[in-house]
N, C-alpha and C positions, 0 to 999 in steps of 0.2 A: 309079806309075800309082795313082790312087785310084778305087775302085769303090764306088758308093753305091746304096742301094736300100732299099725298105720291105718288111718282112716282116709281113703281117697274120695274126694268129692268132685272128681273130673267128670264131666259129661262129655264122653267121646263123640257124640253126635251133636254137631252144631245145628243151628236153625238155618233154613234156606229162606232168604228174602227175595222178592221179585221186583224188578224195575221194568216198567213197560214204557212205550212211547205214546204220548199225546200228539198225534200227527197233526191235528188241527191247530194247535198252538205251538208246535215244535218244541216240546218240552219233554223231559223225563218225568215219570210219575212212579214213585215219589222222586223229587229231586234232591232230597236229603234223607239219609239213613243214619241211625246209630245202632251198631251191632257189636257183638262180642267176637274176640278172637276165636277161631274155629267155626264161625258162621260162614255161609256161602251167600253170594249174590248172583241171582239168575237174571240176565238181561234177556228179555223175551218180547218179541213182537212178530206179527204175522200179517201178511197182506197189506203192508203200508204202501201208500201211493209213492212216497219218496223213500230213497234208501237211507238207512241210518247205521251208525255203529257206536261203540262205547270204548273210549280210549282214556286210560288214566294218564294224567299229564306227565308223569315220570316213567311211563312204560311198564308199570307194575302189571297191568292187565290191558288187553286189547282184543276186542271181539272180531277184529278182521276188517276186511274192506266193507264199506257201507253196503247194506242190502236191505231189501224190503222184508225179508224173513230172517230173524236171528233168534237163536237159542244158545246162549253162551253162559257158562257157569264159572264163577271164580270163587275159590275158598280161601279165606284169610287164615293163615297159620297162626300159631301161638307165639310168634314174635313180631307180628305186624300190627301192633297197636299204633294208632295215629289217625291223621285225617288225610283223606285222599280225594282230590278233585279229579272229575272225569268230564268228558265232553263228547259230543257227536261231531266228527270232523267236518262234514259238509255244513252244519248248522250251528257251530260254535259262535260265529259272529252275531247270530240272532238270539243268543242266550240259551241254547240247548246245552246246559251244563248241569252238573250234579256234584254232590259231595257225600262221601261215606266216612263217618267217624267210627273207628274200630277201638272198642274199649279193651284194655288189658284185664283179662278175667281174674288175674291174681288180685286186682284191686277190688273185684266184686265178690270173690269167694276164696276160701282157703282151699288150695289145691291138694295139699297133702299135710296132715298134721300127725305128728308123732305124739301119742298119748301114753302116759305111764300112770298106773293106779298103784298107790301104795296101801296095802292092807296091813294094819297093825295086828298084833296078836289079839288085842281086845276086840277089834271089829270081827276078826275071824271067829273068836269065841262066841260073839253075839249071833253070828250067822249060823254057827253050829247048833245053837240052842233053839233056833226058830223052827 
């Protein structure tokens, strides 16, 4: 007897990571993240003295015009593994930059595996006798 089936190991819900602003030192915190495809990054600050934004250098994401209050969420889809550099437009020259490394989750786990089990007649006989 042959039994076949698919085992899905995909976690449809990614993890949300948060990047805030260290307004005193004009830095993102954290300034470096390693996440999985399917995860989201929330750029979040409130009541900052100076306006900030978060822009990926190739335009993948952009929180908009610099503001003192920002709540911007970007989700990396399942084809966006790689390294992404981002910056605050008004403060890039003073080092307000960051980096997000997105791991290909296929390297981390098996997304779908087709499993077939072969039962010989001897194995079936042993199971019947138990």
